[in-house]
C-alpha positions in Angstrom: -8.4 -41.9 13.2 -7.8 -39.1 10.9 -4.1 -38.3 10.4 -3.3 -34.6 11.1 -1.7 -33.0 8.0 1.8 -31.8 8.6 3.5 -28.9 6.9 7.1 -28.7 8.1 8.1 -25.8 6.0 5.3 -23.7 7.2 6.0 -24.4 10.8 9.7 -23.5 10.3 8.7 -20.3 8.6 6.6 -19.4 11.6 9.4 -20.3 13.9 11.6 -17.9 12.0 8.9 -15.2 12.2 8.6 -15.5 15.9 12.3 -15.3 16.5 12.7 -12.2 14.3 9.6 -10.5 16.1 11.5 -11.0 19.5 14.8 -9.5 18.3 15.0 -5.7 18.6 17.9 -5.5 16.1 17.0 -8.2 13.7 18.6 -11.6 13.2 21.0 -12.9 10.5 20.7 -16.3 8.6 23.6 -17.8 10.7 21.9 -16.8 13.9 18.5 -18.2 12.8 20.2 -21.3 11.7 21.9 -21.8 15.1 18.8 -21.0 17.1 16.6 -23.4 15.1 19.3 -26.0 14.7 18.7 -26.0 10.9 21.2 -25.7 8.2 22.0 -22.2 6.8 20.9 -23.4 3.4 17.4 -24.4 4.6 17.1 -21.1 6.6 18.2 -19.0 3.7 15.6 -20.7 1.4 12.9 -20.1 3.9 13.9 -16.4 4.5 14.1 -15.8 0.7 10.4 -17.1 0.3 9.2 -15.0 3.3 11.2 -12.0 1.8 9.5 -12.6 -1.6 6.1 -12.4 0.0 6.9 -9.3 2.0 6.6 -11.0 5.4 10.3 -10.6 6.0 12.6 -7.7 4.9 16.4 -7.6 5.1 18.6 -4.7 5.8 20.6 -4.3 2.6 23.8 -3.4 4.6 23.7 -5.7 7.6 21.5 -8.5 5.9 19.6 -8.6 9.3 16.0 -9.8 9.0 13.0 -7.9 10.3 9.3 -8.3 10.1 7.8 -7.1 6.8 4.8 -4.8 6.4 2.7 -7.5 4.5 1.9 -8.7 8.0 0.4 -5.4 8.6 -1.6 -5.4 5.5 -3.2 -8.7 6.5 -4.3 -7.0 9.8 -1.6 -8.6 12.0 0.3 -6.6 14.6 3.6 -7.0 12.8 5.6 -4.2 14.5 6.3 -5.0 18.1 9.6 -3.6 17.3 8.5 -0.6 15.0 6.3 2.0 16.4 6.5 4.8 14.0 2.7 5.1 13.9 2.6 5.9 17.7 5.5 8.4 17.4 3.8 10.3 14.5 0.2 10.2 15.7 0.2 13.5 17.7 1.9 15.4 15.0 -0.5 14.1 12.3 -3.5 15.1 14.4 -2.0 18.7 14.7 -1.3 18.8 11.0 -4.9 17.7 10.3 -6.4 20.2 12.6 -4.2 23.0 11.1 -4.9 22.1 7.3 -8.4 20.6 7.7 -7.3 18.0 5.1 -6.6 14.3 5.3 -3.1 13.4 6.6 -1.4 10.1 5.8 1.6 8.1 7.1 3.2 5.5 5.0 6.2 3.4 4.4 7.8 1.7 1.4 7.2 -2.0 1.2 8.8 -3.8 -1.6 7.4 -2.0 -4.8 4.5 -0.2 -3.3 3.7 2.1 -0.3 1.7 0.8 2.7 -0.5 3.3 4.6 0.3 2.9 8.3 -2.1 5.5 9.7 -4.4 8.3 8.6 -6.1 11.3 10.2 -9.3 12.1 8.3 -10.2 15.6 7.2 -12.8 17.4 9.4 -14.7 18.4 6.3 -17.7 16.6 5.1 -16.4 16.2 1.6 -13.0 14.5 2.1 -10.4 12.0 0.7 -10.0 8.8 2.9 -8.9 5.2 2.9 -8.3 2.6 5.6 -5.1 1.8 7.3 -3.2 -1.0 5.4 -4.2 0.4 2.0 -1.5 0.0 -0.6 -0.8 2.6 -3.2 1.7 2.4 -6.2 5.3 3.5 -5.6 5.0 6.1 -8.4 1.8 7.6 -7.0 2.1 11.4 -7.0 3.9 13.3 -4.4 4.4 10.4 -2.1 6.3 8.3 -4.6 8.6 11.3 -5.4 9.7 11.8 -1.9 10.2 8.1 -1.3 12.3 7.8 -4.4 14.1 11.0 -3.5 15.3 9.4 -0.3 17.0 6.5 -2.1 20.3 6.6 -3.9 19.7 8.2 -7.2 20.9 5.1 -9.2 18.6 2.8 -7.2 15.7 5.1 -7.9 16.5 5.2 -11.6 16.7 1.5 -11.6 13.3 1.1 -10.1 11.8 3.6 -12.6 13.5 1.9 -15.5 12.6 -1.7 -14.5 9.0 -1.0 -13.4 8.1 1.7 -15.9 6.0 4.7 -15.1 2.2 4.0 -15.2 -0.2 6.7 -16.3 -2.9 7.4 -13.6 -4.4 10.5 -15.1 -3.8 12.8 -18.1 -1.5 14.9 -15.9 0.8 11.9 -14.9 4.4 12.3 -15.7 5.4 9.2 -17.6 8.6 10.2 -19.2 11.6 8.7 -17.0 13.8 11.7 -17.6 11.3 14.3 -16.6 10.1 12.2 -13.7 13.8 12.0 -12.4 13.9 15.7 -12.6 10.9 15.8 -10.2 12.5 13.3 -7.9 15.8 15.4 -7.8 13.7 18.5 -7.1 12.0 16.7 -4.2 15.5 15.7 -2.9 16.7 19.3 -3.0 13.5 20.9 -1.7 12.6 18.3 1.0 9.0 17.8 -0.3 7.0 17.1 -3.4 3.6 18.1 -4.8 1.0 16.3 -6.8 -1.4 18.3 -9.0 -3.9 15.7 -10.2 -1.0 13.3 -11.2 -2.4 10.4 -9.2 -6.2 11.1 -8.9 -8.1 13.6 -11.0 -9.2 16.7 -9.1 -6.9 15.9 -6.2 -3.7 17.7 -5.0 -1.2 16.5 -2.3 2.0 17.5 -0.6 4.4 15.0 0.7 7.7 15.1 2.9 10.0 12.4 3.9 10.6 11.2 7.4 14.2 10.7 8.2 16.1 8.8 10.9 13.7 5.8 11.4 15.9 2.8 11.3 16.2 1.4 7.8 12.7 2.4 6.6 11.7 4.8 3.9 8.7 6.5 5.2 6.6 9.8 4.5 3.8 12.0 5.6 1.5 13.5 3.0 -1.6 15.7 3.0 -4.3 15.2 0.4 -7.3 17.4 -0.6 -9.5 18.4 -3.5 -8.1 20.9 -6.0 -11.2 23.1 -5.5 -10.1 23.8 -1.9 -6.3 24.0 -2.5 -5.4 27.1 -4.4 -1.9 28.3 -4.9 -1.8 30.2 -1.5 -3.3 27.2 0.4 -0.8 24.9 -1.3 2.0 27.1 -0.1 0.7 26.9 3.4 0.4 23.1 3.0 4.0 22.7 1.9 5.3 24.7 4.9 3.1 22.8 7.4 3.9 19.4 5.9 7.6 19.9 5.9 7.4 21.1 9.5 5.4 18.0 10.6 7.9 15.6 8.8 10.9 17.4 10.5 9.1 17.0 13.9 8.5 13.3 13.4 12.0 12.9 12.2 13.2 14.7 15.4 11.1 12.4 17.6 12.5 9.4 15.9 16.0 10.4 16.5 16.0 13.1 19.3 19.6 13.1 20.1 21.9 11.7 17.2 25.1 12.6 19.3 24.1 10.4 22.2 23.0 7.4 20.0 25.9 7.4 17.6 23.8 9.0 14.8 20.5 8.1 13.3 20.3 5.5 10.7 20.1 6.5 7.1 16.8 5.1 5.6 17.2 2.5 2.8 14.6 0.8 0.6 13.0 -2.5 1.5 14.1 -4.8 -1.2 
């Protein structure tokens, strides 16, 4: 009779993922070790491996473990505890109808941004990509508002460590100049992209605040030929308003809940 191959570490890793998926407020290493009757050292090693792959993420303050968005990228339903997509959908549809451009919702996942949802432009000639698509952290307007939501020192560390890739001839690759763009996004509450990520394409992005520990944003993308100066100004106003509305829906009454959580990066 053929012996079934055993992979204890894989089984233990899935046990950890199942437990985390059922915990609304995350689980710490000690809690996982007690629930699984394992040593903290073993659990720590498994969690570190899962964190490295992006299937687990840890809150940098509480060190609680949550499901990671790599599971979403693989087509799994990884957020029974995170329904940002559902909260934002109606606002995205309204923004898409108003602007007639493609509207995206995304979240920082390690060193890139994962697209959670998209409302495609109603125009025949449009920019689109499937849910689960990943884009570089430093991609145009979206990267600026995500980095602007971080502590400035953390943002500078990521820029310094990873370097700034050149996507087009308009990409800002000088760290000092890029940090000024990030600072401006932090002050203004939005960022723009004028062919910095894709040639012939402009975008406006704004951060979503108050959604647990995640850094997320909404952005609108269109061709430069259809987005003149006046249209960009309208796009900025509409995108900021949409981001504010989603943020309000994420945390409708801070006073009654003890305040909304400040978003932090997924390490």
